[in-house]
C-alpha positions in Angstrom: 22.8 -160.5 -119.1 23.8 -163.5 -121.4 21.3 -163.0 -124.1 24.3 -161.1 -125.8 26.6 -164.0 -127.7 30.1 -162.7 -127.3 32.8 -163.9 -130.2 34.9 -166.9 -128.5 38.1 -164.9 -129.6 37.0 -161.8 -127.7 36.9 -163.8 -125.2 40.0 -166.0 -125.2 41.9 -162.5 -125.8 40.4 -161.4 -122.7 40.9 -164.3 -120.6 45.0 -164.2 -121.5 45.3 -160.4 -122.1 48.2 -158.8 -119.3 47.0 -154.9 -119.6 43.7 -154.4 -120.7 42.4 -150.7 -121.5 39.5 -149.6 -122.0 38.9 -146.4 -123.6 34.9 -144.6 -122.5 32.8 -142.1 -123.8 29.5 -140.2 -122.9 27.1 -143.5 -123.8 28.5 -145.2 -120.5 27.5 -143.0 -118.2 24.0 -142.1 -120.4 23.0 -145.6 -119.0 23.3 -143.7 -115.5 20.4 -140.9 -116.1 23.5 -138.3 -117.1 22.9 -136.6 -120.8 25.5 -136.4 -123.2 27.5 -132.7 -123.3 24.9 -131.5 -126.1 21.7 -133.9 -124.6 21.7 -131.6 -121.5 21.0 -128.7 -123.3 17.2 -128.4 -122.0 14.9 -126.1 -120.4 16.8 -123.0 -119.3 19.3 -124.1 -120.9 18.4 -124.3 -124.4 18.8 -121.2 -125.8 22.8 -121.7 -125.4 24.9 -123.5 -127.7 27.4 -125.1 -125.2 30.1 -124.8 -127.1 29.3 -121.1 -125.9 29.6 -121.7 -122.2 32.5 -124.6 -122.1 35.5 -122.1 -123.2 38.1 -119.9 -120.9 36.4 -117.0 -123.4 33.2 -117.3 -122.0 34.3 -118.1 -118.5 36.2 -114.4 -118.6 33.1 -112.9 -120.3 30.3 -114.1 -117.6 31.7 -116.0 -114.6 28.5 -116.6 -113.2 26.7 -118.1 -116.4 29.2 -120.3 -116.9 29.4 -121.5 -113.2 25.8 -121.8 -113.2 25.7 -124.0 -116.1 28.4 -126.3 -114.6 26.0 -126.0 -111.0 23.1 -127.6 -112.9 25.0 -130.1 -114.6 26.7 -131.3 -111.0 23.2 -131.6 -110.1 22.7 -134.3 -112.7 25.9 -135.9 -111.9 25.2 -136.1 -108.1 21.5 -137.7 -109.0 23.7 -140.5 -111.0 24.9 -143.8 -109.7 27.4 -146.3 -111.4 25.7 -149.0 -113.9 26.2 -152.6 -114.6 28.4 -151.2 -117.2 30.9 -150.0 -114.8 30.3 -152.3 -112.6 31.1 -154.8 -114.7 34.8 -153.2 -115.5 35.4 -153.4 -111.5 35.0 -157.0 -112.1 36.8 -156.9 -115.0 39.7 -155.3 -113.1 39.9 -158.0 -110.4 40.3 -160.7 -112.9 43.0 -159.4 -115.0 46.7 -158.6 -114.5 45.7 -155.2 -115.1 43.0 -152.8 -116.2 43.8 -149.2 -117.0 40.3 -147.1 -117.6 40.8 -144.1 -119.8 37.9 -142.2 -119.6 36.3 -139.1 -121.8 33.9 -138.4 -119.2 34.3 -136.0 -116.3 31.6 -137.4 -113.8 33.6 -139.8 -111.7 31.3 -142.8 -112.0 34.4 -145.0 -112.7 35.8 -144.4 -109.8 32.8 -144.6 -107.7 32.1 -148.1 -108.8 35.5 -148.7 -107.5 37.9 -148.8 -110.5 41.1 -148.5 -109.3 42.9 -146.9 -112.3 41.1 -144.5 -114.4 42.3 -141.7 -116.4 40.5 -138.6 -116.9 41.6 -136.8 -120.4 38.5 -133.9 -119.6 39.0 -133.4 -115.7 36.4 -134.0 -113.2 32.8 -131.7 -113.5 33.3 -132.1 -109.5 36.3 -130.8 -108.6 37.6 -127.1 -109.2 41.1 -125.4 -109.6 42.8 -122.0 -109.1 42.0 -120.1 -112.8 45.5 -118.3 -111.8 47.5 -121.0 -110.2 45.9 -124.0 -112.2 46.3 -126.2 -108.9 43.1 -128.3 -107.8 42.4 -126.3 -104.6 38.7 -127.9 -103.8 37.6 -131.1 -103.6 33.8 -129.7 -105.1 33.5 -126.3 -107.1 31.8 -123.8 -104.9 32.0 -125.6 -101.7 30.4 -123.0 -99.4 29.3 -120.8 -102.0 25.8 -120.3 -102.5 24.4 -120.4 -105.7 24.7 -116.4 -106.3 28.2 -116.4 -105.1 31.2 -117.0 -107.3 34.1 -119.8 -105.5 37.3 -117.9 -105.0 40.9 -119.6 -104.2 41.6 -119.8 -100.7 45.8 -119.2 -101.7 45.4 -116.4 -104.1 41.9 -115.3 -104.5 41.2 -115.9 -107.6 38.4 -117.6 -108.9 38.0 -121.2 -109.2 36.9 -122.6 -112.4 35.4 -126.2 -112.9 38.5 -128.5 -113.3 37.6 -129.6 -116.6 39.0 -129.2 -120.6 37.2 -126.5 -122.3 37.1 -126.4 -126.0 40.5 -124.9 -127.3 42.2 -126.4 -124.5 44.8 -128.9 -124.5 44.3 -132.2 -122.6 46.4 -132.4 -119.4 49.9 -132.9 -120.5 50.4 -135.9 -117.3 47.1 -137.6 -118.0 47.7 -138.0 -121.8 51.2 -139.1 -121.5 49.6 -142.0 -119.3 47.3 -142.5 -121.9 48.8 -143.0 -124.7 51.7 -145.3 -122.8 49.3 -147.7 -121.4 46.8 -148.0 -125.3 50.9 -148.2 -126.5 51.6 -151.3 -124.0 47.9 -153.1 -123.4 47.4 -156.3 -125.2 44.0 -155.6 -125.7 41.6 -151.9 -126.1 37.9 -151.9 -125.8 36.0 -148.5 -126.8 33.1 -148.1 -125.0 30.2 -145.7 -125.6 32.8 -143.4 -127.3 31.3 -141.6 -130.6 34.8 -141.0 -131.6 34.1 -137.4 -132.8 36.3 -135.9 -130.2 39.8 -135.9 -130.8 42.5 -135.8 -130.0 40.9 -138.6 -127.6 39.6 -140.3 -130.7 42.9 -141.0 -132.1 44.3 -142.9 -129.1 42.9 -146.4 -130.6 44.8 -146.0 -133.3 48.1 -145.9 -131.0 46.6 -149.9 -130.2 45.4 -150.6 -134.4 48.8 -149.6 -135.9 51.0 -152.0 -133.3 48.1 -154.5 -134.2 46.9 -154.9 -131.0 43.6 -156.8 -130.3 40.6 -154.3 -130.3 36.7 -154.6 -129.5 34.0 -151.5 -129.6 31.0 -151.5 -127.3 28.7 -149.0 -128.6 24.5 -149.5 -130.0 25.7 -147.3 -133.4 28.7 -147.5 -135.5 31.4 -145.3 -135.4 34.7 -143.8 -137.5 36.2 -146.3 -135.4 34.5 -149.2 -136.3 35.5 -150.1 -139.8 39.2 -150.6 -137.7 37.4 -152.8 -135.1 38.7 -156.4 -134.4 35.6 -157.0 -133.1 32.3 -155.2 -132.5 29.5 -155.8 -130.7 26.7 -153.8 -130.9 24.1 -152.7 -128.2 23.8 -151.0 -124.7 27.6 -151.2 -122.5 25.1 -151.9 -119.4 24.2 -155.2 -120.8 27.5 -156.0 -123.3 30.1 -156.1 -120.4 28.4 -158.0 -117.7 28.0 -160.2 -120.6 31.3 -160.4 -121.6 32.9 -160.8 -117.8 30.1 -163.3 -117.6 31.2 -165.5 -120.4 34.6 -165.2 -120.0 34.9 -166.3 -116.5 31.7 -168.2 -115.6 32.4 -168.4 -111.8 32.2 -164.2 -111.7 28.7 -163.0 -110.2 27.8 -159.9 -112.4 24.8 -157.8 -111.4 
């Protein structure tokens, strides 16, 4: 865990930070065994382009196909557990005045690990909402329905849909507004496991960069963000984040 030497200026920034924001992407969940969006297209689903399944048009055209795909993806999420990166962020939250996780992931692993301030930009695959009323009506999509049944809203009877953001849809307004406010107010931004290719989430770090906020990227590969970051830590989040916590607060034990 401590094989990664964390830059001393970053340690100092984290120690004195009053509000830390951590923007996370698919990379942090991949370390829990959850395939990234496109990597999930294997086996029976290899013939489908995910952009042809994750759209309102696809749902209107063939809701059964879309639900089958999401039920399969949900099965992968259910088998996964938070990894050391998720747990390190929980420890970091306990040592800082405030820590907000802004995530592009839909798996709920941050909440499962114990993070208390999580903004889900792209929704949560384990929830469903009414396709007509646009309100969350079930904790789990299709609860009580067999794989051959389509789940319906108990209030109005319309089809339920996964509570996720599809291609061509805007991010939830309140969530995006809260994420924007958090990043504009923070004094340290960590970008973890995000490709920085999916907009508008990819543009959020520039709110901090333009304000001169201290920034760090944790990612095995370079991204379009890398050239703008104050610190670049190359490697898996599951190793670097525990090292960051341990070297910032040597009294903290991070598994």
